[in-house]
PALUMDREN-978322 format. One record per residue: residue in three letters; x, y, z of N, C-alpha, C, O, CB in turn. Coordinates in steps of 0.001 Angstrom, whole numbers, padded with zeros to 6 digits, always signed. Glycine has a CB too. Layout:
! residues N
ALAXYZXYZXYZXYZXYZ ...
END
This chain:
! residues 215
MET-027422-019554+018877-028627-018739+018697-028291-017526+017849-027258-016889+018051-029216-018300+020065 ALA-029158-017204+016901-028912-016069+016023-029062-014760+016792-029932-014651+017656-029869-016099+014822 ARG-028239-013778+016494-028312-012482+017144-029465-011655+016577-029978-011936+015494-026988-011733+016984 LYS-029861-010622+017337-030947-009758+016897-030394-008440+016387-029375-007953+016878-031943-009515+018035 ASP-031086-007849+015373-030671-006535+014886-031382-005464+015699-032036-005776+016694-030978-006372+013366 ARG-031260-004195+015285-031835-003099+016069-033351-003152+016156-033926-002587+017087-031423-001785+015481 THR-034002-003802+015232-035462-003886+015255-035944-005063+016097-037146-005249+016287-036005-004006+013835 GLY-035007-005848+016594-035388-007005+017393-035489-008281+016588-035690-009362+017142-036688-006746+018066 GLU-035347-008151+015253-035414-009333+014398-034092-010086+014452-033022-009491+014584-035755-008940+012941 ARG-034189-011396+014349-032978-012205+014369-032256-012090+013025-032887-012129+011969-033313-013683+014685 LYS-030941-011948+013074-030138-011861+011860-029854-013257+011318-029517-014162+012080-028821-011111+012131 PRO-029989-013435+010015-029567-014708+009429-028087-014906+009696-027322-013941+009694-029862-014753+007903 ARG-027677-016135+009924-026283-016398+010247-025325-015908+009174-024229-015450+009497-026082-017864+010466 GLN-025715-015992+007884-024800-015604+006815-024533-014119+006778-023580-013690+006128-025342-016040+005496 GLN-025363-013293+007473-025159-011857+007465-024141-011416+008517-023653-010287+008472-026477-011150+007690 ARG-023821-012297+009458-022884-011940+010508-021461-012079+010002-021116-013069+009356-023100-012807+011750 ARG-020632-011077+010300-019263-011103+009849-018310-011059+011032-018581-010434+012058-018995-009947+008905 ARG-017228-011715+010865-016216-011710+011905-015368-010455+011785-014856-010152+010708-015339-012970+011824 ILE-015216-009722+012882-014408-008514+012864-012937-008909+012821-012475-009665+013676-014710-007619+014099 PRO-012191-008405+011830-010769-008746+011715-009958-008104+012841-009640-006917+012769-010219-008300+010347 ASP-009628-008854+013855-008990-008301+015046-007561-007809+014816-007018-007087+015652-008984-009329+016124 LEU-006950-008188+013697-005591-007743+013413-005556-006571+012430-004481-006139+012014-004777-008897+012864 GLY-006732-006059+012061-006762-004876+011206-007535-005068+009916-007590-006163+009356-005376-004463+010882 TYR-008133-003975+009460-008831-003942+008173-008264-002744+007414-008556-001593+007738-010417-003837+008351 TYR-007451-003034+006400-006783-001973+005652-007499-001726+004329-007487-002565+003429-005307-002330+005404 LEU-008117-000559+004236-008809-000156+003017-007832+000677+002196-007459+001777+002604-010129+000647+003334 ILE-007416+000160+001043-006414+000823+000221-007044+001254-001100-007484+000415-001887-005199-000106-000026 VAL-007086+002560-001341-007629+003086-002579-006457+003618-003410-005697+004468-002946-008701+004206-002305 THR-006318+003121-004620-005187+003490-005470-005664+003988-006829-006774+003684-007265-004240+002299-005649 ASP-004801+004760-007489-005181+005345-008773-004503+004658-009950-004531+005178-011065-004848+006818-008788 THR-003905+003517-009725-003229+002815-010817-003878+001458-011071-004513+000879-010190-001735+002637-010500 GLU-003708+000978-012264-004278-000314-012630-003193-001392-012577-002244-001363-013361-004918-000251-014042 GLY-003332-002307-011684-002441-003449-011712-001438-003541-010590-001631-004318-009654-001729-003449-012954 THR-000358-002760-010658+000792-002980-009787+000449-002989-008309+000721-003969-007614+001815-001937-010042 GLU-000150-001899-007816-000450-001814-006393-001457-002879-005967-001322-003480-004902-000980-000429-006051 ARG-002463-003106-006805-003457-004135-006475-002793-005507-006360-003032-006241-005402-004576-004171-007543 CYS-001964-005844-007337-001283-007146-007315-000344-007254-006127-000250-008307-005497-000503-007368-008616 TYR+000352-006164-005820+001299-006170-004709+000581-006405-003379+000951-007306-002625+002077-004849-004666 PHE-000442-005602-003089-001097-005700-001784-001972-006951-001656-002058-007540-000578-001940-004463-001540 ASN-002612-007353-002740-003345-008616-002690-002374-009775-002452-002674-010711-001711-004144-008836-003998 GLY-001210-009693-003094-000195-010716-002908+000336-010733-001491+000590-011799-000931+000937-010508-003875 LEU+000507-009548-000905+000964-009471+000479-000011-010211+001390+000397-010986+002255+001112-007998+000925 HIS-001289-009965+001187-002291-010627+002017-002310-012136+001790-002399-012909+002743-003668-010047+001737 GLU-002226-012547+000544-002270-013968+000216-001055-014725+000730-001101-015942+000906-002381-014146-001273 ASN+000034-013997+000969+001248-014637+001461+001339-014640+002987+002331-015105+003548+002457-013946+000882 LEU+000317-014126+003654+000265-014233+005105-000079-015673+005483-000675-016392+004682-000772-013236+005702 PRO+000287-016103+006686-000096-017446+007123-001609-017626+007018-002369-016695+007284+000375-017703+008574 ALA-002038-018811+006634-003464-019080+006413-004308-018723+007633-005423-018220+007498-003672-020547+006058 GLU-003773-018984+008819-004551-018724+010039-004670-017231+010343-005452-016832+011206-003913-019437+011227 ILE-003893-016407+009634-003920-014956+009844-004838-014254+008857-005387-013197+009167-002518-014382+009733 GLN-005010-014825+007680-005698-014126+006595-007122-013711+006931-007574-012663+006471-005718-014990+005383 ASP-007838-014497+007715-009197-014129+008097-009215-013077+009202-010242-012448+009455-009963-015361+008545 ARG-008102-012898+009838-008027-011963+010963-007472-010597+010562-007502-009652+011350-007169-012552+012062 LEU-006969-010501+009342-006418-009245+008842-006868-009074+007396-006539-009891+006536-004854-009220+008956 VAL-007614-008017+007136-008182-007788+005801-007396-006707+005063-007061-005671+005638-009671-007386+005906 VAL-007106-006952+003794-006512-005953+002911-007445-005840+001707-007515-006746+000877-005027-006345+002477 LYS-008156-004726+001624-009100-004518+000525-008577-003407-000374-008379-002280+000081-010522-004172+001061 VAL-008352-003717-001652-007807-002752-002597-008881-002307-003583-009548-003140-004196-006607-003350-003346 ILE-009046-001002-003734-010026-000425-004642-009307+000522-005588-008477+001322-005155-011156+000311-003864 GLU-009617+000438-006875-008982+001301-007871-009962+002373-008343-011146+002105-008545-008476+000467-009071 THR-009450+003584-008514-010275+004680-008992-009369+005714-009666-008149+005549-009690-011091+005320-007822 LYS-009955+006768-010208-009156+007823-010824-008528+008689-009739-009033+008765-008619-010020+008685-011777 THR-007421+009339-010086-006685+010145-009114-007573+011170-008426-007499+011345-007210-005530+010847-009789 VAL-008411+011848-009201-009259+012900-008625-010277+012343-007645-010836+013089-006840-009978+013656-009728 GLY-010521+011045-007704-011524+010455-006833-010976+009685-005656-011735+009038-004935-012377+009570-007612 LEU-009666+009741-005445-009040+008955-004388-009640+009219-003006-010065+008292-002318-007565+009238-004358 ILE-009668+010468-002617-010133+010808-001273-011622+010525-001127-012050+009942-000130-009842+012280-000960 GLY-012413+010935-002115-013859+010704-002042-014200+009232-001954-015068+008841-001173-014545+011308-003244 LYS-013528+008410-002746-013787+006975-002729-013372+006368-001392-014033+005469-000871-013046+006281-003880 CYS-012283+006868-000852-011806+006373+000438-012795+006712+001554-013101+005877+002405-010423+006961+000759 VAL-013285+007944+001534-014271+008371+002534-015548+007553+002393-016148+007149+003388-014582+009881+002391 GLU-015956+007314+001155-017177+006540+000891-017098+005135+001481-018024+004682+002152-017430+006452-000613 TYR-015991+004458+001227-015856+003082+001691-015547+002986+003184-015859+001980+003821-014777+002386+000907 THR-014938+004023+003738-014635+004000+005165-015904+004152+005991-015940+003759+007157-013639+005106+005518 ALA-016940+004720+005391-018203+004912+006110-018792+003579+006574-019524+003536+007562-019212+005647+005222 TYR-018477+002502+005870-018942+001191+006268-017971+000606+007293-016769+000533+007040-019083+000261+005041 ASP-018481+000196+008428-017650-000391+009473-016480+000536+009810-015338+000095+009943-017130-001775+009034 ALA-016786+001823+009945-015742+002825+010166-014954+002592+011443-013818+003049+011567-016351+004196+010203 GLN-015555+001881+012397-014890+001683+013675-013634+000837+013583-012786+000889+014473-015832+001057+014633 TYR-013501+000047+012502-012270-000749+012414-011612-000730+011042-010612-001417+010832-012564-002161+012786 ARG-012148+000035+010115-011472+000157+008825-010425+001272+008890-010722+002384+009328-012497+000435+007692 GLU-009219+000972+008459-008152+001972+008429-007929+002400+006980-007473+001599+006165-006830+001412+009060 PRO-008246+003653+006651-008179+004106+005255-006791+004554+004817-006075+005234+005553-009139+005234+005048 TRP-006431+004156+003607-005184+004573+002975-005451+004901+001501-006266+004256+000842-004093+003464+003110 ILE-004746+005914+001006-004682+006093-000439-003228+005833-000832-002304+006178-000096-005172+007543-000885 VAL-003042+005230-001987-001702+004922-002495-001591+005535-003882-002386+005218-004767-001431+003366-002531 LEU-000620+006404-004078-000481+007077-005373+000981+007386-005677+001826+007447-004784-001307+008372-005396 ASP+001253+007583-006981+002593+007918-007467+002668+009390-007838+001664+010016-008179+002969+007045-008677 ARG+003880+009929-007763+004104+011309-008228+003857+011394-009731+003040+012192-010189+005549+011785-007890 ASP+004561+010576-010487+004390+010479-011931+004100+011866-012528+004909+012784-012390+003247+009490-012273 GLN+002952+012012-013188+002577+013297-013799+001396+013952-013073+000713+014804-013641+002226+013094-015280 VAL+001160+013562-011844+000033+014106-011083+000312+015562-010709+001245+015843-009958-000231+013258-009807 LYS-000488+016477-011228-000268+017902-011010-000536+018326-009573+000188+019161-009029-001137+018700-011940 ASP-001567+017761-008953-001949+018169-007606-001461+017177-006552-002120+016963-005534-003459+018320-007516 PHE-000321+016585-006804+000240+015546-005927+000293+015989-004459-000240+015308-003583+001646+015167-006400 ASP+000931+017123-004198+001076+017613-002820-000278+017940-002196-000523+017647-001025+001974+018854-002789 GLN-001150+018549-002992-002458+018949-002479-003313+017734-002115-004020+017745-001107-003186+019812-003511 ILE-003244+016698-002933-004012+015483-002649-003547+014853-001346-004363+014421-000532-003882+014474-003803 ILE-002238+014802-001152-001682+014218+000070-002094+015038+001292-002497+014482+002314-000144+014133-000021 SER-001991+016355+001178-002375+017238+002284-003852+017103+002620-004225+017046+003792-002054+018689+001939 GLN-004692+017051+001592-006130+016921+001799-006482+015578+002427-007401+015489+003241-006871+017090+000478 ALA-005755+014545+002051-006001+013219+002628-005749+013244+004135-006561+012748+004916-005104+012152+001950 TYR-004632+013820+004531-004317+013882+005959-005366+014686+006722-005709+014347+007854-002929+014496+006172 LYS-005877+015758+006099-006914+016564+006742-008183+015748+006960-008952+016013+007884-007225+017806+005900 ASN-008393+014749+006097-009556+013875+006217-009242+012609+007005-010000+011640+006968-010074+013508+004842 GLN-008114+012625+007721-007683+011498+008548-007508+010219+007727-007844+009119+008167-008688+011259+009669 ILE-006974+010403+006527-006667+009284+005639-005146+009154+005548-004450+010140+005305-007307+009490+004215 ASN-004640+007960+005740-003210+007712+005624-002810+007709+004148-003636+007439+003276-002826+006370+006300 VAL-001543+008011+003875-001083+008089+002489+000204+007285+002290+001185+007459+003013-000860+009553+002082 GLY+000169+006405+001295+001371+005707+000874+001740+006241-000497+001276+005728-001515+001167+004153+000852 TRP+002578+007278-000523+002937+007884-001796+004349+007474-002209+005177+007111-001373+002826+009411-001711 SER+004603+007541-003506+005926+007216-004036+006340+008267-005053+005529+008710-005867+005937+005806-004677 ASN+007588+008656-005003+008142+009605-005948+009461+009038-006481+010427+008947-005724+008351+011004-005284 PRO+009532+008649-007773+008571+009018-008822+007421+008033-009009+006375+008420-009530+009290+009161-010114 CYS+007581+006757-008597+006551+005752-008849+006678+004598-007861+007653+004516-007114+006646+005232-010294 PHE+005706+003722-007862+005651+002609-006912+006874+001708-007028+007300+001099-006046+004386+001792-007132 GLU+007434+001627-008231+008603+000770-008434+009798+001184-007578+010662+000358-007286+009000+000783-009891 ILE+009856+002463-007170+010973+002899-006337+010908+002203-004980+011941+001955-004359+010960+004437-006162 TRP+009700+001889-004520+009539+001132-003282+010018-000308-003487+010695-000866-002623+008059+001153-002815 MET+009673-000898-004611+010091-002276-004856+011595-002381-005095+012195-003424-004838+009339-002845-006047 PHE+012204-001296-005588+013664-001250-005700+014303-001529-004337+015328-002204-004241+014129+000130-006247 ALA+013670-000992-003280+014242-001093-001938+014388-002534-001456+015217-002817-000592+013388-000325-000966 TYR+013590-003443-002009+013718-004854-001640+015105-005392-002006+015567-006389-001450+012624-005690-002333 TYR+015745-004725-002936+017073-005157-003370+018166-004221-002867+019265-004165-003420+017127-005242-004888 GLY+017835-003484-001798+018848-002730-001069+019161-001332-001536+020131-000739-001062+020054-003467-001089 LYS+018379-000774-002451+018686+000580-002909+017440+001281-003429+016454+000650-003812+019757+000544-003998 MET+017518+002617-003430+016488+003450-004050+017232+004494-004868+017527+005577-004362+015521+004118-002972 PRO+017539+004187-006122+018346+005093-006943+017613+006386-007310+016383+006446-007318+018777+004385-008207 VAL+018393+007399-007608+017830+008686-008028+017428+008592-009492+018274+008630-010386+018850+009850-007807 ILE+016123+008469-009723+015586+008391-011082+014343+009281-011128+013265+008831-010742+015245+006896-011493 PRO+014459+010515-011582+013344+011470-011542+012123+011073-012370+010991+011330-011959+013824+012795-012010 GLU+012336+010451-013527+011208+010143-014407+010646+008753-014099+011395+007789-013943+011639+010228-015887 SER+009334+008667-014014+008712+007395-013664+008907+006342-014748+009080+005165-014433+007236+007595-013405 TRP+008881+006744-016028+009049+005765-017101+010435+005130-017036+010597+003937-017293+008828+006424-018474 ASN+011440+005951-016688+012803+005453-016591+012961+004566-015355+013671+003561-015382+013801+006623-016545 CYS+012287+004957-014275+012319+004160-013043+011729+002773-013305+012294+001762-012888+011540+004875-011902 CYS+010599+002735-013990+009952+001459-014318+010846+000603-015204+010953-000609-015018+008606+001701-015012 SER+011486+001254-016172+012354+000537-017094+013546-000080-016369+013874-001246-016589+012837+001471-018195 LYS+014187+000694-015512+015352+000198-014784+014959-000879-013772+015695-001841-013553+016062+001351-014074 PHE+013783-000698-013158+013349-001723-012214+013037-003028-012931+013332-004106-012416+012126-001246-011432 SER+012446-002939-014109+012105-004150-014858+013361-004953-015189+013337-006184-015183+011349-003789-016150 GLN+014458-004251-015479+015727-004928-015743+016238-005635-014491+016674-006785-014544+016773-003926-016248 LEU+016175-004924-013366+016616-005504-012100+015741-006683-011711+016238-007720-011272+016601-004449-010992 TYR+014444-006519-011873+013478-007561-011520+013734-008840-012324+013733-009940-011770+012040-007062-011761 GLU+013953-008686-013625+014204-009860-014463+015510-010545-014063+015613-011772-014072+014249-009461-015948 ASN+016504-009728-013713+017786-010286-013295+017661-011066-011985+018296-012107-011817+018818-009171-013143 LYS+016849-010564-011066+016705-011186-009750+015740-012371-009750+015974-013367-009065+016236-010158-008753 THR+014661-012261-010516+013611-013287-010459+013638-014264-011622+013088-015362-011536+012272-012630-010412 GLY+014287-013855-012720+014276-014707-013910+012980-014599-014683+012721-015389-015591+014512-016142-013525 GLN+012145-013598-014313+010854-013401-014951+010767-011996-015538+011352-011056-015001+009714-013640-013948 LYS+010036-011858-016639+009769-010541-017205+008892-009752-016227+007997-010312-015595+009080-010661-018607 TYR+009157-008463-016112+008353-007644-015229+007009-007348-015867+006939-006840-016986+009080-006348-014884 ASP+005947-007669-015151+004583-007455-015636+003800-006806-014507+003620-007404-013446+003909-008804-016103 LYS+003330-005576-014736+002609-004851-013694+001354-005585-013215+000887-005363-012098+002231-003482-014200 ALA+000813-006460-014066-000415-007187-013717-000125-008605-013216-001029-009437-013144-001345-007251-014928 ASP+001126-008876-012872+001502-010201-012391+001019-010388-010949+001471-009683-010047+003037-010401-012483 LYS+000116-011321-010737-000441-011552-009401+000592-012102-008420+000375-012097-007209-001611-012507-009491 ALA+001716-012577-008955+002763-013150-008101+003881-012159-007820+004923-012541-007287+003340-014398-008746 ILE+003683-010891-008170+004760-009914-008041+005254-009775-006609+006460-009679-006380+004300-008573-008548 TYR+004339-009763-005640+004774-009627-004246+005601-010834-003823+006673-010686-003237+003560-009461-003312 ARG+005107-012010-004116+005828-013220-003721+007219-013253-004333+008181-013645-003673+005047-014466-004132 ARG+007328-012847-005581+008622-012907-006260+009649-011964-005621+010791-012361-005392+008451-012563-007738 ILE+009250-010723-005332+010220-009803-004748+010482-010127-003279+011567-009861-002762+009731-008366-004886 LYS+009483-010701-002614+009677-011097-001211+010692-012235-001122+011527-012261-000218+008328-011527-000568 GLU+010617-013179-002068+011503-014335-002046+012915-014002-002519+013881-014602-002046+010929-015433-002900 THR+013048-013054-003447+014360-012740-004012+014982-011492-003391+016161-011213-003609+014244-012557-005510 GLY+014200-010743-002621+014694-009535-001973+014630-009663-000465+014563-010770+000069+013898-008322-002428 ASP+014651-008537+000217+014654-008515+001684+013695-007421+002145+013991-006234+002008+016104-008273+002253 GLU+012562-007815+002684+011547-006837+003074+011981-006007+004275+011690-004813+004337+010239-007539+003385 ASP+012671-006623+005226+013174-005862+006374+014138-004774+005903+014080-003633+006361+013876-006800+007390 ARG+015004-005140+005001+015962-004184+004462+015255-003094+003662+015651-001929+003706+016992-004900+003586 ALA+014206-003477+002931+013452-002509+002138+012871-001415+003027+012919-000234+002682+012331-003209+001360 ILE+012331-001804+004154+011755-000844+005088+012839+000079+005638+012623+001283+005776+011036-001571+006236 GLU+013992-000483+005948+015112+000318+006447+015585+001323+005398+015827+002489+005712+016274-000593+006862 VAL+015715+000870+004161+016170+001740+003075+015179+002882+002851+015579+004038+002707+016355+000931+001773 ALA+013893+002556+002823+012862+003575+002592+012843+004603+003721+012714+005801+003468+011478+002917+002457 GLU+012970+004147+004946+012976+005062+006089+014209+005965+006045+014122+007161+006323+012938+004271+007417 SER+015345+005387+005696+016582+006157+005600+016490+007228+004517+016919+008363+004725+017760+005231+005318 LYS+015931+006868+003362+015787+007833+002266+014870+008983+002652+015144+010139+002328+015250+007141+001014 ARG+013792+008669+003338+012877+009735+003759+013587+010689+004721+013446+011907+004610+011608+009137+004428 ASN+014346+010137+005658+015079+010973+006617+016106+011847+005903+016319+012999+006280+015777+010096+007675 GLN+016735+011298+004878+017704+012072+004108+017037+013266+003430+017589+014366+003403+018385+011184+003061 GLN+015852+013035+002888+015126+014119+002214+014733+015207+003202+014832+016398+002904+013877+013575+001509 ILE+014288+014789+004370+013896+015752+005408+015109+016535+005889+015039+017751+006069+013223+015031+006596 ASP+016220+015835+006097+017457+016492+006542+017959+017496+005513+018623+018474+005857+018543+015451+006820 ALA+017634+017244+004247+018049+018148+003170+017129+019362+003070+017327+020227+002218+018073+017404+001834 GLY+016128+019423+003938+015233+020572+003969+014050+020489+003033+013346+021476+002823+015990+021778+003657 LYS+013827+019311+002468+012701+019149+001556+011444+018795+002348+011455+017914+003208+013004+018060+000496 ILE+010380+019496+002039+009133+019329+002785+008037+018718+001924+007327+017811+002359+008667+020667+003336 LYS+007905+019219+000705+006847+018739-000176+007196+017357-000738+008325+017136-001176+006610+019739-001323 PRO+006236+016427-000727+006476+015096-001306+006955+015155-002759+007747+014316-003188+005207+014266-001228 SER+006471+016151-003516+006852+016276-004925+008323+016628-005089+008898+016421-006157+005997+017328-005607 GLU+008937+017162-004031+010355+017530-004068+011250+016401-003558+012464+016428-003760+010592+018789-003239 MET+010660+015429-002908+011424+014365-002258+011554+013158-003188+010678+012294-003240+010754+013951-000930 CYS+012660+013123-003912+012865+012048-004888+014316+011575-004845+015226+012392-004982+012492+012523-006319 PRO+014553+010284-004658+013558+009213-004506+013046+009150-003071+013784+009409-002121+014160+007852-004911 CYS+011781+008805-002935+011199+008694-001601+009857+007971-001700+009212+007965-002748+011024+010100-000948 THR+009459+007371-000603+008166+006684-000535+007720+006593+000913+008539+006642+001830+008249+005270-001168 THR+006416+006461+001112+005897+006191+002457+005103+004889+002468+004424+004585+003448+005012+007361+002946 VAL+005184+004124+001391+004490+002839+001321+004982+001914+002424+004235+001071+002920+004693+002183-000058 HIS+006239+002077+002801+006788+001208+003848+006076+001401+005182+006072+000493+006014+008277+001472+004020 ASP+005469+002577+005401+004709+002791+006641+003532+001812+006719+003252+001238+007771+004197+004257+006722 LEU+002859+001638+005596+001719+000729+005534+002174-000722+005683+001577-001488+006439+000958+000914+004213 VAL+003222-001094+004969+003730-002460+005054+004212-002773+006466+003968-003863+006983+004868-002673+004046 SER+004892-001818+007086+005378-002007+008456+004234-002211+009433+004312-003042+010338+006217-000814+008889 LYS+003177-001445+009240+002037-001540+010144+001356-002900+010026+000977-003502+011030+001034-000421+009856 ILE+001207-003374+008802+000608-004692+008594+001479-005766+009228+000975-006669+009895+000415-004974+007090 ARG+002777-005667+009020+003696-006659+009585+003651-006670+011115+003682-007735+011731+005123-006383+009111 LYS+003579-005499+011717+003522-005418+013178+002241-006057+013702+002259-006743+014723+003613-003953+013644 ASN+001135-005832+013005-000112-006429+013456-000089-007935+013298-000649-008654+014126-001284-005845+012695 VAL+000554-008426+012241+000696-009864+012058+001524-010465+013185+001225-011553+013677+001337-010175+010700 SER+002568-009745+013589+003444-010257+014653+002722-010378+015985+003132-011153+016849+004654-009354+014815 ARG+001638-009608+016154+000849-009701+017386+000232-011066+017558-000048-011496+018677-000236-008652+017397 ALA+000017-011757+016436-000650-013063+016490+000337-014186+016811-000077-015307+017105-001354-013353+015161 ASN+001606-013901+016759+002628-014940+016984+002979-015071+018461+003818-015895+018825+003895-014626+016179 
END
């Protein structure tokens, strides 16, 4: 029997949606390609029986609009959408302020300094000190080609699968957590000062833990 809406009218069956009991991750990013391909790939590589139960929705926008776009989309089904913004240090002038403002708005942050590639470096057991994002990308592309046999392409939809198969995700999380602790122990507080460092592993860890609940 079809359910009724607030007016008492019956809802068409196609309008009813299944609530993802393992989580709904709303990810708003300011880059074109890499993060979208990575997180979409992460979701696509989950077991088929899990994919409908855990949603990963990636939205791209300009840096200045990260928080606003996240708040806008979280307003829909707010009771189970978990908001995240994902951004790189790169040349972002208000990097620290954006992160601070996000937390004030109860938005989680997966930031990387200098760039997202430093997180993917961790899949291969290290996060080298490379202050410039262009140099970090260049060095990672060399490592990626050596490990996967493929040219590094930020728009490669198979990027997650390739690094997952040739690297070690458990180790990546350990390396990222260790690097963050090292930065904190060194007295660094601002994300812009913490290099190399990332918090993307917090998001990946959370997704993995929720997936494990289904096993």
